[in-house]
N, C-alpha and C positions, 0 to 999 in steps of 0.2 A: 379426421385431418384438421378440422377447425379447432378441436380441443388441443392438439399438439402445437398449433401455431399461435392460438389466441387465448387458450385457457378456458375457464368456465364461461366467461362473458361471451367469448367468440362462439363457443359451442351452443349457448342458449340463443344467440342472435341467429346463427345458422339454422338451428332447429325451428325457430320462429318463422324465418323466411320460408323454409320448406313447408311448414305447417300452413302458412298463408296460401302458398301455391296449391297445396293439397286441398284445402277447403274450397278454394276457387274452382278447382277441377271437379270436386265432389258436387258443388252446387250446380255446375253445368252438366255433369254426367254422372249423377248418383245412381248406382245400380239398384234395380228393384229386388234383387235377391238378398235376403237377410244375411245369409252366410257370406256373401261377397262384401256386404256392408261391414260386417263384423271383422272380416279379414283386413279390410282397408283401415279401419279404426285401429286394429291391432298393429298394423304396420306403422302407423303414425306414432302410437305409443312406444313401440320398440325403437323407433328412430330417436325419440326424445331420451329414452334410457341409454341408447348407444352413444348419444352425443353428450348428455349432461354428466354422466358418471365419469367418463374419461377426462372431461374438462375439470371436474372437481378434483380428481386424482392428480392431474397435471398441476393445478394450482397448489395443491397440498404439497406435492413434491418440491415445487419451487420455493414454497414457504419454508419447508424443512431445510433445504439447501442453504437458504439465506440465514436461517437460525444457526446452522453449523458454521457458516462463514463468520457470523458475528461472534459466536463462541470462540472460534479460533483466534480472531483478532483480540478479543478480551483477554484470552490466555496470554497472547504475546505481549499485550500492554502490561499485564501483571508481572510477567517475567522481566520486561525492560525497566519497569518502575523499580523493581527490587534491585536490579543491577545499578541503576542510576543512584539509588539511595545508598548502595554499598560504597560507591565513590561519593563521599559527602560533598565534593566540590562540583558535581555535575548535575545532580538532582533531576530536573525535567528536560535535560539537554536532548535526549534521544527523541522525545516527542516533538520538541520544537524543530529539531533538524529534519525530522520526517516531513513536517508541513512546509518548511522552507524548500526542501528538495522537490516535493510535489509541485509547489508553486512555480519553481524554476522550470521543472519539466513541462508543466502546462504551457508556459510562455515559449518554451523551446519547440513546441509542436508535438510532444509525445502523446500517443493515444492513451485512452483511459486505462486499458488493461495493463499496458507497460508502465504507466504512471503508478498504478497500484502496486505492481511488483517492485518498482523503484522505492516506493514508500516503505514497503516491508524491509527492503535492504537497508534503508536509512535508519529505520527504527531499531534494527537488530545489529547495526554495524559493530558494536562493541561486545556482542554476546560472547565472543571468545575470551573475554577477560575473566569469565568464570574459571578458566584454567590457570589464571595468574594468582599466585599466593597473596594473601593480604599483606604480608611483610614487604612485598614489592609494590603492589598496587597502591597501598595507602602510605607508603614510606614518605615522610615529609622532607627528607634530605635527598640530595642528588643520588641517582642510582649508580651502582658500580657497572663496569662493563658486562660482567656476568648477569647481573640483574636486568640490564637492558636487553641482553640476548633472550632472556625469558619473556620480557614484555613484547619483543618483536614477533613472538610466535602467535600472538592472539588473533591476527587475521586468518591464519591457516586453521587455528583451533575453532574459530567461529564458523568457517566454511565447513569443516568436518561435522560440526554439531547440527547444522541445518540443511545440508545438501541432500539428505535422505528424505526430507519432508517434501512431498510432491509439489505443493503450490508455492514452495519457497526455493525451488531450484535456481531460478534466475536471480533471486535475492541473494542466494549463497555466493554466486560469482561476484556480486557487488561487495558483499562483506569481505571476501577474500582480497579485493582490490582497493579497498577504501583508503589505504595508506600508500598507494602508488603516486607517482608524480608525472606530470605531463612531459617533463624532460627526461624521464626514464631513471631518475635517481631515487625512486621510492622503493618500498618493500611490500611483499616478500619476493616478488618475481622480477622486479625492475622493468615493468611494462612501460611502454612509451606511446604518447600520442593516442591514436585511435585504437591501439591494442587494449587500452583500458576500457572496460565496459562503460557505456554512456551513463548509466545510473551512477557509477562511482565518480565520473567526471563532474556530474552535476552536484553530487553529494559533497565533494571536496570544497566547493565554494560555500555551500550552505553550512557545513561544519565549521569552517573557518570564521564565517560571519557570526555564528552563534558563540563560538569561543571568544571572539573579540568583544562582543556586546553583552556578555553575561558576567555576572559577578564571580570572581575566583579569589581564593585565599591569597594568591600571590600578586594580584593586581586588580584595579578597578575596571569596570567596563568602559569601553570607548563609545563615542557617538557613531551614528550611522555614517556620517561624512568621513570620519577617520577610518572606519572599517572599509568603506567603499574605496577609499584612496589606496589603502594597503592592498586590498584584493586586486584592484585595477592595475597596480604597478607590478604585480607578481606574474611574469610571463614564463616562469619555470615550473611552478607547481600546478597551475590551473590551465584548463582548456580555454583559449581565448573566446571561443563561441559561447561557452558556458558563462564566462565572466560578462560578456556583452549582454547576454540575456538577463543575468542577475542585475546589472546596473540599470537596465531599462525598467525594472520593477519599481513602482512608487514606494518610497520609504514608509508611507502610512500602511501599506499592505503588510510589510514585514513587522511593523510595530503591533498590528492587530494580532498577529500570531504570537509574538512575544508576550503580549498581555494575557493571552489565553492560558499560558503556561508559566506563570510567575513562580519562581522558586520560593518567594516569600510566603506563598499560600500553603507550603508544606510545613509539617511540624518539624522541629529541630531534633 
């Protein structure tokens, strides 16, 4: 039981405590029969074996699970980096937005497990663009109506790509809803208000902030003050509660995230 709850350390501590009690009992009432003495020593040794081995196995299992989780995350980061590099104007956008969204979620009161799921959703929000041809995705000119219709399919495409992955089921719903609007005029399903998953509502603010404050070919980045003013005045696209939470975050915290993921650090 100690092994299951506390791992190897807990199992050793429990075995040590029982051994201490056993030794105290043996000192006070040690049997004169050698066979009985051997039997009690064997019981003590068996207790250590029964405690320590499951504890070691439990710790090993936890370590392997953590290694798998880290490998999954590294795989996702590699995929997202490739996608961001495909769109030459976004670079480390997805990784910045992930951290902005998780920060807003933390201040919003979201628990750690949900915040991690929201972070995956933010990281993978544009994975559906894999299905968008380069001729449309990288087109420097204005898209035609038919091309826009193809581009508008990417949230559903992203949802279909990741919904079958067990630990990304909640993130998949966020990917599907990341272009919805609080007033119901978004796509692909026209969700409104609280119909939009919380993660997507938090993401919208983070995504817009990064888009405004990052270098893009068609415009220069704006300052925090200008971005905050634009976001604060938009009561159609954003959840007011998400906006209020974002505006309460110190600009220095957002700047620290931006500096960790500078596009200038990447090769051209």
